[in-house]
N, C-alpha and C positions, 0 to 999 in steps of 0.2 A: 149753769157753766158746760159751755161743749169740749167735748176730748179733742185739742188741737194737736196736730200731729204735723212736724216741721222735718222739711225733706230738704237736703241738697248733697251735692256730688261734689267729686274731688277725682281730675286726672284729663279731663275734657281735650285740653291743649296736646301733650307731649306725645313722644312719636314713638311712644314704645310702653306697655303696661294696660292694663285693664282699666276702665272707668270705673268708681265706687261709690253706690251712693247709699246715705241711712237715712233712716226715718226714726223718730224720737217721740213721744207723749211721755208724758208729765205728768202726775197727780193732779187732778182739779185744782186744787189748791196753793201746789207745789210755789212755794220763793224762796229765789237764792239772793237770798242777803249777806249770807255773810258765810265765811268758808270757799273753798278751794273754786266753786261753781261762781261765785262773785265774780270773778275773774274772766269771766268766757265773754268768747268775742269773736268775730269773723276770722276763722283757722289760721286764713293770708295775714294776719295780722298778729297773732301770736306767734312767739319759740318753741320749736320743734320739744323742746323741756317743758313748756305750759304744755303746750297741747298731750301730749304722752301723761301730764301728772292731770288732768280735763278729765281724759277719756275712762276711769273706771268710772272718777266721781258723777258722768252724765248714766255713766249705766247703772251704775247702783240708786242713782236720785228717781230714773225713769219710771213708767209706770210696766212704759213697753217700748223695746227698741228694736233697731233689727238693720243688717245691712247685707248688701248686696252687691256683687262683683260680674261686670261683664268684660269678658275677654279680647284679646283683639283680633281673635278671629271675626267675631261675631261683628268687632266693630266695622274691620274691609268690608263685610256680608253686608250689613244693613246701613252704616253709616254712622256718624258718633253723635247725632241728634236723635235718631231711633235707638240708638242704644245706651244713653245716656238715659230716656225715658224708659226704660226695660228697665234699666239697673232702679233706676228710680218706683216702678209702679212693682218689680219685685220685691226691694223694701218692704212696700206698704203692705204687701200679700202676704211675708214673711210676721208683721204682727199678731202678738198675740191676741189683739183685740181690735176692728175696728174702728177708728174715728171718726169721728161726725164731721170734720173737714181737714185738709191737706191745706198744708202755708207751703209753697212749693217755691225757692230763692230760681229767682230770672223772671222771664216775662214772657213764658209759656213752656204748656206741658199738654201732654195727652194720659187722660188719665186711662185703666184699664176696670178700674172698679167705680160704680154708681157712688161716688163720694163726691161731695162738695170743695169745688179748692179754690183756692187764691195765689195765682202769682204774686210773687212780693219782689221787684227790683232792689240789688242789697241785702235782700232777708237775711242774710246771715249777719248782719251789722245791724239791721232793726227786732227782729225777733227773735227770743231768745229759745222756742225748739229749733227753729232754723243752725242755729248758729253751734249748740249741742250738734244738729244731723253734719254741720263740716265738721266739725270735730274729729266726729265720729270715721267718715266717711275718709277724714282726711290720714287722719293714725294707720286707717285701713292700710289706707292703700302703699302709705310709706314702709308699711312693715309689710308689703306682698314686695316692694323693690326693694328695699335691704335686705330679702332674700334672695330677689333677681340678680342682686349684688355679689354676692357670695357665691351663687352656682355661673355667674359669668361676667369675670370680675375685669376682663378687657374693656366692659364700657360704660365703668362706672354708676352703676344703676343706683346704688347706694350714696352718692352725693350728687347724681342730676335727676333721679326719680325717675326717668324717660324724656326728659323734656331737650330741645335743641341747644344747649351746652357744645360749647368749641369745642371741650373734650369729649364728648358726645357723636357732635359730627365726626371727628376726628376717627374715632372707633369705625364707626360707619364706614366713611370713603378707607380705611383699611380693613376692616375684615366683612364691613356689608354689614346684610341685614339678618337677624336671627328668630325665632318664631314667635318673639314678644312683641316684636317690633310692629307696626299698625305699615302695614306695603299702601293703604290707601294715602295715608300720608307722604306728600313729597316735601324734598328738600333743594331749595332754588340753589342752595353754595353748591352742591355735588350736579347744579344743571340736570336734577330728575323732572321728568314730563309727565 
């Protein structure tokens, strides 16, 4: 049986904060029939509390895992697609052991390593290791955004996680953008071009 590596990202669409990718490899014969990991699903379908309970269980059960973060300055410099590919490849490169095949959520991937890969649309709902990667990427990014919320309370990052909510758009209109905002992402609501 091949060493399968699930890969997913979090944070492609927000106006602020990084894009985060995770890569997860489980032991060859791992089966999550019972316990907390039996609840694993696409991170977007899980409550924050369930995601937070799953993250340490995933890390404990995985043969190896890695998370990579690409910040807003790099996103602005190379664009969000390239930044996402960079984060995904950085996560794979950080793994303690190179997998045999990469299973990537979505329909596009640009590998940096000579490892075969397969893209899987909605893979985070279909493939256990991709779902695990989605949870690790999301929980890591959420923690980063909660910290930004403590540093910059007027933007409400601990609630909106950098997404274009009404609260966030009002804060940008009133106070402008700060260093963690993606300046290449424009807001129609503020007539930005």
